[in-house]
C-alpha positions, 0 to 999 in steps of 0.5 A: 840773091845772086846766082853765085850765092845760090850755088854756094848754098846748094853746094853746102846743102849737098855736102852736108847731106841735107838734099837727097837726090839720086845724082847731082853735078855742079860747079860753084867757081871753086869746086866741081861737085858730083853726087850719086846717092850717098857717094860724093866727089868734090874736085878743088879747081882753079878757074883759068878761062871763062866764055859765055855764048848765047844761042837765043834759045840756049845759053852756054857757059864754058870754063877751063879749070885746073885741078889739084893734080894740075890737070886741065879740064873743061866744064860746060854748063848749058841751059835752055830758054824757059820755052825750050828743052833739049832734044833727047837723048843725052847720048845723041846730044853728046855725039852731035856736040862733039862730032863723035864717030861713036860713044863708049859708055863706061858708066851711067847712073842717075842721069850721070854718064861717063864716056870715052868718045871716039872723035872724027880723027879716031882720038879718044876724049874722056867725058862725064855728062849730066842731065838732071832735067830736059832744060839743063846739061853739064859736061866735064871733059879732058881729064886723064883716064886715071882721073876719070876712073877715080871720079867714077869709082868715088861715085860708085866703087863697083863701076867699070873702068875706062880702058883707053889711056891714050886720050886727048888732054886740054891745053891752054890756047885761044880756043881750048874747048873741044865741044863744037856748039854752033847755031846750026846744031842748036836750032836745025839739027836740032839740039833744042826744041820748043816745049809743047805747052809754049807752042799754042794751039795748032 
């Protein structure tokens, strides 16, 4: 059974309401989907670029997607080797990966968080991050503030709104990704650490 087939089945189960979970986020090569309790969001997209990077203890898939409103966004799917996990917390991970000066938390519910990141040059980046378990992390970023607010209010109509409108937008280029993953961050900051049960006796 291929990975794409499994993702498609999962997507259909989520949409049909057969899977209950407080929150979920994913991408099935056609749609970005999110769900918080009974509220779900499906973003139809066209894949423009894909990049795979292997950091030994961490695999990273990066995609540039074009949404139906013609906006470009980056979607990133990072997953650790079975013997490793991400170093908590997700707020720290986001700050390190994007070299952010500070994080403005707009919304957080069920392991899914929306931020406006203040980067080193004081520019603002809209981002949604999801971490359902300690070995899997997903980002979608680069959307306009209007789209970010639409996304989080579809998931929770009572959520606050993001306030900064002058934000970074994704552009087509040789390196369109704004995240700054590298070996030093992954292994020595560290973003990823061994799971205790795999470390053996001391």
